[in-house]
Structure formats: structure tokens, C-alpha cells
C-alpha positions in Angstrom: 72.0 72.8 36.1 69.8 74.4 33.5 66.5 72.6 33.0 64.9 71.8 29.5 62.4 74.6 28.8 63.8 77.1 31.3 63.3 80.7 30.1 66.9 82.1 29.4 66.1 85.3 27.5 63.3 87.7 26.3 63.7 90.3 23.6 63.9 94.0 24.8 60.9 95.9 23.5 62.9 98.2 21.3 64.8 95.1 19.9 61.4 93.3 19.0 59.8 96.5 17.7 62.6 97.2 15.5 62.8 93.7 14.1 62.0 92.9 10.5 59.1 90.8 11.4 57.4 93.4 13.5 58.0 95.8 10.6 56.2 93.3 8.3 53.3 92.9 10.7 52.8 96.7 10.6 52.9 96.6 6.9 50.3 93.8 6.7 48.0 95.8 8.9 48.3 98.9 6.9 48.5 97.5 3.3 46.3 94.2 3.6 44.1 94.9 6.6 45.5 91.9 8.5 46.1 92.4 12.1 48.1 89.8 14.0 48.4 90.3 17.5 51.5 88.2 18.1 53.8 85.7 16.3 51.5 82.8 16.8 48.6 84.7 15.2 50.8 85.6 12.3 51.9 81.9 11.8 48.4 80.7 11.9 47.5 83.2 9.1 50.5 82.3 7.0 49.5 78.6 6.9 45.7 79.0 6.7 45.9 81.6 3.8 48.8 80.1 1.8 48.1 82.2 -1.3 47.7 85.4 0.6 50.8 84.9 2.7 53.1 84.3 -0.2 51.6 87.0 -2.2 52.3 89.4 0.6 56.0 88.2 0.6 56.2 89.0 -3.1 54.9 92.5 -2.7 56.7 93.3 0.5 60.1 92.5 -0.9 59.1 94.0 -4.4 60.3 90.9 -6.5 61.2 91.9 -9.9 59.6 89.8 -12.8 59.2 90.6 -16.6 55.5 90.0 -16.3 52.9 89.5 -13.7 52.2 86.0 -12.3 48.8 84.6 -13.2 48.3 83.0 -9.7 50.3 82.5 -6.6 50.1 78.7 -6.7 48.5 76.0 -8.7 48.1 72.6 -7.1 48.0 69.4 -9.1 44.8 67.7 -10.1 44.9 65.3 -7.2 45.2 68.1 -4.6 48.4 66.9 -3.2 51.6 69.0 -2.6 53.9 67.3 -5.0 53.8 69.2 -8.3 52.5 72.6 -7.0 53.5 75.3 -9.3 54.5 78.7 -7.7 53.9 82.0 -9.3 53.3 80.6 -12.7 53.6 83.3 -15.4 56.3 85.1 -13.7 60.0 85.4 -14.9 62.6 86.2 -12.3 66.3 85.8 -11.7 67.7 84.9 -8.3 71.1 86.4 -8.9 69.5 89.7 -9.9 68.1 90.0 -6.5 71.2 89.0 -4.8 72.9 92.1 -6.3 70.1 94.5 -5.8 71.9 96.3 -2.9 74.9 97.2 -5.1 73.3 100.5 -6.1 72.8 102.0 -2.7 75.6 100.1 -0.9 78.4 100.2 -3.5 81.3 100.9 -1.1 79.9 98.8 1.8 81.5 95.4 2.5 79.7 92.4 1.1 82.2 89.8 1.8 84.7 89.5 4.8 86.8 86.6 3.6 89.7 84.7 5.2 91.2 81.3 4.7 94.3 79.4 5.8 96.0 80.5 2.7 94.8 84.0 2.6 94.8 87.0 5.2 91.5 88.6 6.3 90.2 91.0 3.6 87.0 92.6 2.4 85.2 93.0 -0.9 82.5 95.6 -1.5 79.3 95.4 -3.4 80.7 97.4 -6.5 83.6 94.9 -6.9 81.4 91.9 -6.4 78.9 93.2 -9.1 81.7 94.1 -11.4 83.1 90.6 -11.3 79.8 88.8 -11.6 79.1 90.8 -14.6 82.4 90.1 -16.3 82.3 86.4 -15.5 78.7 86.0 -16.6 79.5 87.8 -19.9 82.4 85.5 -20.5 80.4 82.4 -19.8 77.9 83.6 -22.4 80.7 84.1 -24.9 81.7 80.5 -24.3 78.3 79.4 -25.6 76.6 78.6 -22.3 72.9 78.7 -22.5 70.0 78.9 -20.1 69.6 75.4 -18.7 73.2 74.3 -19.1 74.6 72.9 -15.8 77.8 74.5 -14.3 79.5 72.7 -11.4 82.1 73.7 -8.9 84.8 71.8 -6.9 85.9 74.9 -5.0 86.6 76.0 -1.4 84.6 78.7 0.5 86.2 81.7 -1.1 84.7 84.8 -3.0 85.5 83.2 -6.3 83.0 80.3 -5.6 80.3 82.7 -4.7 81.0 84.9 -7.9 80.9 81.7 -10.1 77.6 80.8 -8.6 76.0 84.2 -9.1 77.4 84.5 -12.6 76.0 81.1 -13.4 72.6 81.9 -12.1 72.6 85.4 -13.6 72.6 83.7 -17.3 70.1 81.3 -16.5 72.4 78.2 -16.2 72.1 75.6 -13.4 74.5 75.5 -10.6 75.8 72.6 -8.4 78.6 72.4 -5.9 80.8 69.8 -4.2 83.4 70.6 -1.5 87.0 70.0 -2.5 87.3 67.5 0.5 84.8 65.2 -1.4 86.4 62.1 -2.9 86.4 61.5 -6.6 83.7 58.8 -6.6 81.4 61.0 -4.5 81.8 64.0 -6.9 81.4 61.7 -10.1 78.2 60.1 -8.6 76.7 63.6 -8.2 77.9 65.5 -11.3 77.5 62.5 -13.8 73.8 62.6 -13.2 73.4 66.2 -14.3 75.9 66.2 -17.2 77.6 69.6 -16.7 79.3 71.6 -19.5 81.7 73.4 -17.4 83.4 73.0 -14.1 85.0 75.5 -11.8 88.0 73.7 -10.1 90.6 74.8 -7.6 94.1 73.1 -7.4 93.5 72.1 -3.7 92.7 73.6 -0.2 94.4 73.8 3.1 92.9 72.4 6.4 94.5 72.5 9.8 97.9 73.7 8.3 98.1 70.8 5.8 97.8 71.2 2.1 95.5 68.8 0.0 96.2 69.0 -3.6 93.4 68.3 -6.0 94.9 68.4 -9.5 94.8 64.7 -9.9 91.3 64.5 -8.5 90.2 67.2 -11.0 91.7 65.1 -13.9 89.7 62.0 -13.0 86.6 63.9 -12.4 86.7 65.7 -15.8 87.8 62.4 -17.4 84.5 60.8 -16.1 82.3 63.7 -17.3 82.0 63.3 -21.1 79.6 66.2 -21.3 82.3 68.6 -20.1 83.5 71.1 -22.4 85.5 73.5 -20.3 87.5 73.7 -17.0 88.0 77.0 -15.2 91.0 76.7 -13.2 91.7 78.6 -9.9 95.3 78.4 -8.5 94.3 78.8 -4.9 97.0 76.9 -3.1 99.7 78.1 -5.3 98.5 81.4 -7.0 101.9 81.6 -8.8 101.6 78.1 -10.4 101.1 77.7 -14.2 97.8 76.1 -15.0 98.2 72.3 -15.6 98.0 70.7 -19.0 94.3 69.7 -19.4 92.1 69.8 -22.3 89.9 72.8 -22.6 91.3 74.5 -19.5 91.2 78.3 -19.0 92.5 80.2 -16.0 90.1 82.1 -13.7 92.3 85.2 -14.0 92.0 85.1 -17.9 88.1 85.2 -17.6 88.2 88.2 -15.3 90.9 90.1 -17.4 88.2 91.8 -19.5 86.6 95.3 -19.7 84.1 96.1 -17.2 80.4 95.5 -18.1 78.3 98.6 -16.9 75.5 97.6 -14.5 72.9 99.4 -16.8 74.2 97.4 -19.9 74.0 94.0 -18.4 70.9 91.9 -18.8 70.1 89.2 -16.3 68.4 86.2 -17.8 64.9 86.2 -16.2 63.7 82.8 -16.4 60.3 80.9 -16.1 58.9 80.3 -12.8 59.8 76.5 -13.0 63.3 77.1 -14.3 65.9 75.3 -12.2 68.3 77.4 -10.1 70.5 74.8 -8.7 70.9 71.0 -8.1 71.7 70.1 -4.5 72.4 66.4 -3.4 71.0 64.6 -0.5 71.8 61.0 -0.1 69.2 58.4 0.5 69.4 54.8 1.7 69.6 53.4 -1.8 70.9 54.2 -5.2 72.7 57.3 -6.1 72.5 60.6 -4.2 69.2 62.5 -4.9 69.7 65.2 -7.4 67.3 67.8 -5.9 66.1 70.7 -8.2 65.0 74.0 -6.9 63.5 76.9 -8.9 64.6 80.6 -8.9 61.3 81.9 -7.7 60.8 79.3 -5.1 64.1 79.8 -3.5 64.0 83.6 -3.8 60.6 83.8 -1.9 61.7 81.4 0.7 65.1 83.0 1.3 63.6 86.5 1.6 61.2 85.3 4.3 63.8 83.1 6.2 66.6 85.5 6.3 64.7 88.6 6.9 62.1 87.3 9.4 63.8 84.3 11.1 67.4 85.5 11.1 66.5 89.3 11.2 69.2 90.3 8.7 69.4 93.7 7.1 71.8 96.2 5.4 73.6 96.6 8.8 74.0 92.9 9.5 77.1 90.7 9.2 76.3 87.1 8.9 78.8 84.3 9.8 78.1 80.6 9.5 81.0 78.2 9.3 80.3 75.9 6.1 81.9 74.2 3.4 80.7 74.5 -0.2 79.2 71.1 -0.1 76.5 71.9 2.5 73.3 73.9 1.8 74.3 76.2 4.6 76.9 77.8 2.1 73.9 78.7 -0.1 72.2 80.3 2.7 75.3 82.3 3.7 75.4 83.7 0.1 71.6 84.2 0.3 72.0 86.7 3.1 72.9 89.2 0.3 69.2 89.4 -0.4 68.8 91.5 2.7 71.8 93.7 2.1 73.8 91.9 4.8 77.4 91.3 4.5 78.6 87.7 4.7 81.7 86.2 6.3 83.4 83.4 4.2 86.1 81.3 6.0 87.8 78.3 4.4 89.9 76.1 6.8 89.8 74.3 10.1 87.3 76.1 12.6 89.5 75.3 15.5 92.9 76.0 13.9 95.3 77.3 15.2 93.4 77.7 18.4 89.9 76.6 19.6 88.7 80.2 19.8 89.7 81.1 16.3 86.2 81.6 14.9 85.4 84.0 17.9 88.4 86.1 17.0 87.1 86.2 13.4 83.6 87.1 14.7 85.0 90.1 16.5 87.2 91.3 13.7 84.3 91.2 11.2 81.8 92.7 13.7 79.5 89.8 13.1 76.0 90.4 14.2 74.9 86.7 13.5 77.1 83.8 14.5 76.5 80.2 13.4 77.6 77.3 15.4 77.0 73.5 15.8 76.2 71.8 19.1 79.3 69.7 18.7 81.4 72.8 18.2 79.8 74.4 21.3 80.8 71.3 23.5 84.4 71.5 22.2 84.6 75.2 23.2 83.1 74.5 26.6 85.6 71.6 27.3 88.3 74.0 26.3 87.2 76.5 28.9 86.6 79.2 26.4 84.9 82.5 27.4 84.8 84.4 24.2 82.8 87.2 25.8 85.8 88.1 28.1 88.4 87.6 25.3 86.9 89.5 22.4 84.7 92.5 21.7 81.4 90.9 20.7 79.3 94.1 21.3 78.0 93.8 17.6 76.7 90.3 18.1 72.9 90.1 18.4 72.1 86.6 17.5 73.3 82.9 17.5 72.3 80.3 15.0 72.7 76.7 16.2 72.3 74.2 13.4 73.4 70.9 12.2 72.1 68.7 15.0 69.5 68.8 17.9 70.6 71.2 20.6 70.5 70.6 24.3 69.6 73.0 27.1 73.3 73.1 28.1 74.3 74.3 24.5 72.0 77.2 25.0 73.1 78.0 28.5 76.8 78.0 27.5 76.2 81.0 25.2 74.6 83.1 28.0 77.4 82.1 30.5 80.4 82.4 28.1 79.4 85.0 25.4 76.9 87.4 26.9 73.6 87.8 28.5 71.7 89.8 25.9 71.8 87.3 23.2 69.1 85.9 20.9 70.2 82.2 20.9 68.3 80.3 18.3 68.2 76.7 17.1 67.0 75.9 13.4 66.0 72.6 11.6 65.3 72.1 8.1 67.2 70.4 5.3 69.0 70.4 2.0 65.8 69.2 0.4 64.1 72.6 1.1 67.2 74.7 1.3 65.7 76.4 4.4 64.2 75.6 7.7 60.9 74.2 8.9 61.2 75.4 12.4 63.4 78.2 13.8 63.4 81.6 15.4 61.6 84.9 15.8 63.2 87.9 17.3 59.9 88.7 19.0 59.8 85.5 21.1 61.5 84.3 24.4 64.3 81.8 24.3 63.8 78.6 26.4 66.7 76.1 26.9 67.1 73.5 24.3 63.8 74.7 22.7 63.4 75.9 18.9 61.4 79.0 19.2 58.6 78.2 16.8 57.4 76.9 13.4 58.5 79.2 10.6 56.1 81.3 8.7 54.3 79.6 5.8 55.6 76.1 7.1 52.5 74.1 8.0 54.5 71.7 10.3 52.9 69.2 12.7 53.9 66.1 14.7 51.9 63.0 13.6 51.6 59.5 14.9 52.2 56.6 12.4 48.5 56.5 11.6 48.4 60.4 10.9 46.9 61.8 14.1 48.3 65.1 15.5 50.4 65.2 18.6 51.0 68.1 21.1 53.7 67.7 23.7 54.6 64.3 22.3 57.2 63.1 19.8 55.9 62.1 16.4 56.9 62.4 12.7 57.7 65.8 11.3 55.1 66.3 8.5 54.2 69.5 6.4 50.5 69.5 5.4 50.5 72.5 2.9 52.9 73.2 0.1 55.6 75.8 0.2 57.8 77.4 -2.4 61.1 75.8 -1.9 59.8 72.3 -2.4 61.9 70.6 -5.0 60.4 71.2 -8.4 61.6 67.6 -9.3 64.7 65.3 -8.9 66.9 65.3 -11.9 66.2 62.3 -14.3 63.5 61.0 -12.1 61.1 59.7 -14.5 57.5 60.3 -13.4 58.6 61.7 -10.1 58.9 58.1 -8.6 61.9 58.8 -6.4 60.6 62.1 -5.2 57.4 60.6 -4.3 59.1 57.7 -2.4 61.3 60.1 -0.6 58.7 62.3 0.9 55.1 61.3 0.1 54.9 57.5 0.4 54.3 57.3 4.2 51.4 59.8 4.2 50.2 60.2 0.6 50.1 63.8 -0.5 51.7 65.0 2.8 55.4 65.8 3.2 57.1 63.4 5.7 60.6 64.8 6.3 62.1 61.8 8.2 62.7 63.8 11.5 61.2 63.1 15.0 59.6 66.4 16.4 57.8 67.4 19.5 55.7 70.6 19.4 55.0 72.2 22.7 51.5 73.7 23.5 53.1 77.2 23.5 54.5 76.6 20.0 58.1 75.8 20.8 59.6 72.7 19.1 62.1 69.9 19.8 63.9 67.9 17.1 65.1 64.3 18.0 67.0 63.4 15.0 66.2 61.2 12.0 63.3 58.9 12.1 64.5 57.2 9.0 67.9 55.5 8.2 69.6 58.4 6.6 72.7 59.4 8.5 73.0 62.9 10.2 76.8 63.5 10.7 77.4 66.9 12.2 74.5 68.3 10.2 75.5 66.8 6.9 73.1 64.0 5.7 74.8 60.9 4.4 73.1 58.1 2.6 73.8 54.6 3.9 74.0 53.5 0.3 77.2 55.6 -0.2 78.7 53.7 2.7 77.6 50.3 1.4 78.9 50.9 -2.1 82.3 51.7 -0.9 82.7 49.0 2.1 81.2 46.1 0.2 83.8 46.5 -2.5 86.5 45.6 0.1 87.4 42.0 -0.6 87.0 40.8 3.0 83.5 42.1 3.5 80.5 40.0 2.8 77.7 42.4 4.2 77.5 45.5 6.2 75.1 47.9 8.3 75.7 51.5 9.4 73.7 53.7 11.6 74.1 57.1 13.3 72.9 58.0 16.8 72.5 61.6 17.9 74.0 61.8 21.5 73.6 64.5 24.3 75.5 67.6 23.8 75.3 67.5 20.1 77.6 64.6 19.6 77.2 61.6 17.3 78.0 57.9 17.3 78.3 56.3 13.8 79.2 52.6 14.2 79.7 50.2 11.2 78.9 46.5 11.5 80.3 44.1 9.3 79.9 40.4 8.4 83.2 39.1 7.0 83.8 36.5 4.4 85.0 33.0 5.9 88.7 33.3 6.8 88.7 37.2 7.1 89.8 38.8 10.3 88.7 42.1 11.6 92.0 43.5 12.7 93.6 47.0 12.7 94.9 46.5 9.1 91.4 45.7 7.7 89.8 48.7 9.8 92.4 51.0 8.3 91.8 49.6 4.8 88.1 50.2 5.1 88.4 53.7 6.5 90.9 54.7 3.8 88.5 53.6 1.1 85.7 55.6 2.8 87.8 58.7 3.1 89.1 58.4 -0.4 85.9 57.3 -2.2 83.5 59.6 -0.3 84.8 62.0 2.3 86.2 62.1 5.9 82.6 62.5 7.2 81.8 58.9 5.9 84.4 57.3 8.1 82.7 55.5 11.0 83.6 56.1 14.7 84.0 52.3 15.3 83.9 49.1 13.3 82.5 45.9 14.8 82.3 42.3 13.5 78.9 40.5 13.6 77.7 37.0 12.6 74.7 38.3 10.8 73.2 41.5 9.5 69.4 41.7 10.3 67.0 41.9 7.4 63.2 42.3 7.1 61.1 39.7 5.3 61.2 41.9 2.2 65.0 41.9 2.2 65.8 45.4 3.7 68.5 46.0 6.1 67.2 46.9 9.5 68.9 50.2 9.9 66.1 52.1 11.7 65.5 49.3 14.3 69.1 49.0 15.0 69.4 52.6 15.5 66.4 52.7 17.9 68.0 49.9 19.9 71.3 52.0 20.2 69.2 55.0 21.4 67.8 53.0 24.2 64.4 51.7 22.8 63.3 48.3 24.1 63.2 45.5 21.5 59.5 45.2 21.4 59.3 49.0 20.6 62.2 48.9 18.1 61.5 45.9 16.0 59.2 43.0 15.3 60.8 39.6 15.2 57.8 38.3 13.0 58.9 40.8 10.4 62.4 39.6 10.2 64.1 37.2 7.7 66.6 36.2 10.4 65.2 37.0 13.8 68.2 35.6 15.8 70.5 38.2 14.2 68.9 41.1 16.2 70.0 39.6 19.6 73.5 40.7 19.1 72.4 44.3 18.7 70.2 44.2 21.7 73.1 42.9 24.0 75.4 45.5 22.2 73.0 48.3 23.1 72.6 47.3 26.7 76.3 46.5 27.4 78.5 48.7 25.1 80.6 51.4 26.7 81.7 52.9 23.5 79.0 55.6 23.5 76.3 57.0 25.9 72.7 57.2 24.6 71.2 58.2 27.9 69.0 61.2 27.7 68.2 60.7 24.0 65.4 58.9 22.4 65.0 56.5 25.0 62.4 58.8 26.7 60.3 58.3 23.6 60.0 54.7 23.9 
């Protein structure tokens, strides 16, 4: 039985010395006179001298700008983090840097791509650059201007990556929704940003079953009055004629144009605060948050993350299973910044067999493999031993993300894959399109433990009254600004929602909404959400999305939903309903509710169980008590989880106390109960 914190691996000296982070430390000493003895000293310098650190990242990676920046960062007058400007005066383009390796690596693979409708194939850097330049030129010819929004309802295929890069190349703003998202969910996102063009596929295949999306695209387009053009990709049926929709153009017709020479193409270099993309993260109230990141902020952050914390380079092949609706897809594409190749897969990760992704990793010679703790548990139960079945000799590192990892998750890789393996866990968020805590190839691996705080991320664990904790669980806060902070939320007048989301609890300090423990040696443990946002297999879901769908069901009077992180990377997401008089919670009503959630939102929004209750607990200020109920389900005693004096209806909490003590539908033991 592996113990939490048990040392499982240490890097060989040659591996550590050859790592990107060690190379950077040598450069710092030679070029800046900054001598850091080890990773901890490097991290300390990176958060103490914020401007010096990020200036070094700019220089080390030779960021291309039309003109010099006037300063590294300029903080607002109140001295807080929100509103910090990064590299003001600079003019850069994110897509230009993604394609920098086309020159020296023209014939090297940049994408290994496979889906349930397409065989495994490769695309080289030359072909990628060619298609991006043609598409970007055609988008300009359509009249698209810098700042216009371009959205996608496409699967994880090269065309989607090409569309994103072409959009960014001309200064337009990108946003993506996965094709499994329901119409309402997509409209709630895209209607906020008023796109002019949408890339849309005719459907997708998952687990051997086709899901057509023509009707969904019609309804989405019909609900977006700003839309001027639909670019149609016949993915399920490549031979089918395009449907009859207004202002529709086929993907193939846009690419059927003369090549645009690399020397003759001009990337639109934009101001330091120009938006790159809008990503969505749902909160507990209102529409999903439309989070805006800048070209320069994401560029600097991704160079640092992918080079130093994932150790990617021109000989690397990165694979992480993701849909196009999760920020991990953005990071997979970002691996191109390092010259790495990326593996794109669209389909069921366990179809037709549970070991399918390991077969893909072997065939693509992946050096970095991404997995979720839940997926690991599934493989373990299936008795898989990928190291015995496949040639994984190229594999160097594992990235476990999407949920808190257990010691057993780490141990499985060493037992079933191979002994010399850098197994890492990472944690961050859509809000920053990066990680707060993660890995270093120069540090040892301890069971269940995230190796370290990432460079430039001034992360701490705080008590509710702002005192720092070591070796104890507290709120994850960041006390210094960092480049990939959102520049703003779309249509957020005065920054009200942005401030409420991250800066209300500790004014001027980023509170992320996760529980964290930081060990004295620097390792970290994430214990899931400290707020009411739902974390379902790494995808954050706002409770408001659930309530909007469920409470439109005629029989439902009120509802409450929570999500509990369980041992082994599992989740339990129960939905509690107060029904209208005369209504009965039977199988038919459960099916009706689940179908609405699946159709209006996505399959991830469907709860694990639905229960009927007499009353939903509320605070005196009228807020549903999602966080206290979640704490009860995780084993907290009532006096630690909630205050009856702060409740509008104190007796309503008793049902949940009993449920948490007696229910056999889930097993919370070993999770947050220890924190109480």
C-alpha cells in the first residue's frame, strides 16, 4: 500500500541537467547574474522580482514585437492585482509564435491526428503554415477585422486548430464550444460576444455512434443576429453537399486558393491588451463568465508553462485527451510554441478497448501523456498494463489533471507503465488558461503530491482571515499579479463580476476557490473546490446552468446541486429537488430532467443521482447553501459546515445531515473529512 508523500521517483542527473528549466537557470546566471541553487530558490526569485522574472521570459524566448515595451507591468492606482497591464507598448501576435518552428522544421510532424471517423495521419509544419495562411487571407477577404469575434462548434481535428490560428493571425478573437454541447449552452456563451463568423461541423462520432449537428447549427446561427458567415466542415459525411443555410461557405472552398508565401504574409501584431480569445467558466449565478485573455499574457505564460513545467521541445510529442470545449485543448495547441508535435484525438477515450489511448501513445511516440485520475482508475480496474503491451520507450512524463490525484493514481503508473517516469499532477483553471501548481523535471515525485508552485505564481494557503498556512489546508490565493490573468470579462461594466469572482473575499488578492495544502518542502495538495462551482472530471460547471434547465421542468419547485470529489479521482454529483404539490419523483420524471440537462447543456451536466427533499436550505440573505451541503457530504460535522443562526430555514439542513451519515450511494471517506 503506497503512502501519501512516499518518494516514488527522482530524476536522473542527465535528465535534470538536460531539462529546459536547468538550461534556463544556466542562462540566468550567465546573462543576468542570477544564481539559483535549486528550484525553490528559482521560484522564490520569480515571485519576489516579478518584473525581472517576466522580463527574462520575454528575452529568453525572444518574443517578437513591432516595438519595445515601455515597462514589464503597470499596476493600477489602488496597488491591487486586478487591472495590471503587462508589457504595455508592445505589439505581438500569438499565432505568429505558434508557427515560428515552421522554418527549421518544415518536414517534421506537427500534428498526429486520429478520430473515430478518420485513420491516424500526420501533418507537417509546412502544410500547417500553408493552410493557416490561406485561411487567414480568406478571412480577411471576407471583411473580418481585428477585434471581430470568430467562434467554433467543431471537434478536435486539425481543421479546428487551423481555424483558431488563422483567427488569431489576423487579430480576430477566438472562442470555442465542443460539438457535444447543447444548443442552449452554446447560445448562452456565444450570444454574449456577438460573433461574425462560426466554424461548424456536421456532427461527431463518439463510441461508434454518430451525432448529427446540422439542426443544432441552424438553431445556434438563428439565435446569433450578429452572425454574417457559416464555414461548414463535412466531418461525419465528407461527400455530403453543404446544407441550405444563409451565408454558408464550405471549408474546402476556403482552402481551394493559391498558396500564400510565408514571406508575403503579414501577421496582425496587436496591442498588449488586445484580446486573443474568450473562454467560458460557469459561476453559481447568471450566464457563464466570458473570460478574456490577451495575446501577450497568454504567450508569456504558455512559453513558461510548456517549456519549464512540461519540459517540451522540438523532439517532444504531447498528448492530452481533451475536447475543444476545455482549456486543455488550448494548451495542447500551445505546445507548438516549443516546437513540439501534438496528438489530436476525437472520440471515446476507451473505445473500442480501454487501452486504446495507450496504443495511440505508442504509435505516435508520445513523450508526454495526459490522463485524468478517473481514467486511471478505470484502467486499473480493467487490469491494464500498458508498459507490457506497448512500446512506450519514448514516454518521459505523465500529466495527471482534471481532479485531485491520489497516491494510488501515481503508484499505478510506476507499476503498470514503467519505473523511470516523471509522473506529475497539475492544477490551475480556465480563468488563467494555465496552472498555479505543477511540476519540475528537476524535483522528485512523491505519491499524490503536486511537485511545486509554478514559476511566477505567488501561491499560498490562507485561513479565512488571511493568515498563511504551511502543512495545513487553506484557501488557494495568489498574492502577486501574473500575465495570464483575465484582462476583463466580456460586457462586464466596471469589472464588477470579475471582482466578485476572484477579489471579493480578500480585496486585491486572487482567491481561486480551491482548497490547497502546501508542504514545508514545497509540494502541494489540492482538495477540490472551496466554493459551489461544480468540478466534473476537470470541467467546471456552474450551478446556475443546472438550475436554469431543471427549474423549467413543470414538476420542480426548487433545486440544489453539489459535486463531491471522491477518492481515486471519482466524483459524486447529486441533485436535490423540492417538487410542486402532487408531483412524484419517479423514473419518468428523473428521465425527463436528465434529458433536459443533456439536451440543453451537455452530458456532463447530468447528475449521478436525483433525490426528493421537503425543503432546500437557504441563508438569511436568500442564497442556496451549496457549499455547506457539499461539506456535509464530504464528512464535515454540522458545526463546522454551517451555522443554523445564518439560515432562513434551519430545519431544512437536518435531512442533509442524516443523508451524509447514512447514504450508501457514495463513499466520502478519505477526502475532506480530515480537514474538519
